[in-house]
Phi, psi and omega in degrees: 000133177274127184262150177231144180294342182262001181287144171287147186264128173240115183307333182285347178287340182272085187237353180269114184284150172285130182242142176286154175295140172245087189293336178290348178259359179283120180252357181169183183296322181300314180290329176295315179293325174302316179292328176301323180298328182266335182279332184071215183094036169072262184289333180302317178299318181294321180296319179296320178296317179299316179301318181295318178296313182294320179301314179298317181295317181291319180295334182262017185289346188302305187296149174294155177088009176248121178260137174233100184276147172225122176234146182196159177272162186293330188306325182294336180281355171275354180244176177294350177296343172308329180299330176296313182293321178299313181295321179298317180287319179303319181275359183056037178287337176229146183237009170216126181242134173231126182210189182252167187302324182300337176300319177294318179305305185292320183296315180290315182301319184285350172282347182252324186208149182286150161268167187228154175289137175226218179204150178299333189273359183296154180283113185288331176295314181293320177302315180299323180295334179265006180072032180243131179257138180253125172244095186064243176249028175248137180253128182237109179295147176304320182298329181283319191269317184268303187295316182297318182295318179295317182292334183268310192284322182299316174297324176300316182296325176295319178295315182298319180296318179298319179295316181294321181292330179285321185267341180225066190297327184288314179213087188296339187255356176293126181088357182266086178259196181293332177298309180295323179297314180298320178294321179296320175295312183298326177297339182261003181252110178261067184209114185285358173274358185265131176288328176297322177303311184286325177297319178291319182299319182263000183052048173270124183292131169248119181255130179242089183298329180253058190295335182278352188267066180171180182295322177297322176301321177295322179294323176298319180294317179299317180299324181294333178296328179271337182226084189302338180278350183295140176203162172248124182274083186292337177288343174295324176297318181295327177294319178299313181295323177298313180299319182294312186288327181284338185252351184285155175270326178221152179216125184229160184210143164247116183241115182260123184073206184217229177066207188294328182293310179298316184296324181296324179293307184288331179299309183290331182284346176294334183287345178249016179090005175110165177293148178275340171197158183204141172235130177239144175233128182205153171254359188275145173281159181264355188288344181267001177078008181287154176291327178299323181270345183296126176287154188298331181298335177299326182293339178298322181295338180266356184078020183263343170228135183291145183303328182263009184284132171300130179206151179207136171256123180255118179276122178162171182283120182297335179289346173261315188285320182295319176298325176295313179297317180296324180295333177272307187292327186252013181291000000 
């Protein structure tokens, strides 16, 4: 039974008993999450509910007119959790992606060179002296992140510009938003560990609302110094999202973290009366008023999630929760 804070309480409604885990009956992650639904334990119940919502959405992806949004921050793509997003896109489990510029940075960089395990406690001054950048407990060498991207992306941009000028001679940059840019990059990546590769292969739109906020944004700026007419038509992305949201029959979302990625998803869905279902994963508290910490029920007041829509916010580290969900959903 789905509970609401505004429901009247009937003592007879509390009929589902809390059950202990029977680990000898666990046959895999799916059965473990099934037991979480019965064991309770606070976040465990929420994770099981989230899995059920996502399973239903993914299973119903076939018909046209159904949107399945996925939003997430770039930091997870510096970890092995990138594999969740790659598998999701490869399987076409989601058909609209919204993320931040750093996702492109990490995805391209990691096709060339490894990132490394580190620790939160390392001396950041000493790391900097060695040309090593720390992202949480992940170590990213300068050579991997800066030099490789410049050596790779700038030649790509020259190729892309030549292609656009040949095919769109009158106005080569009209309609060239982050979606087209991501596909152009993905077409040049022959690496199945890359999410850009799979997004381009399946022509799944990846929208980067904050495209200038990252190393790829810097490469775009550098290219513009050599080609002053170059531009990214970010409103072309908004036209795509407008067309999708105004014409879809159903719209569902998995939103990891918050910030600009989450807001872009719920913002566009307000124009159709809100999302039909939503799952959120966050580590942020809600007392500071941040969007990252805002529980999904808050979006109902804005018309961004429908009042009757199944929704759940799961508190926890996505680098733990997404692999559990992926082991069930993508098995």
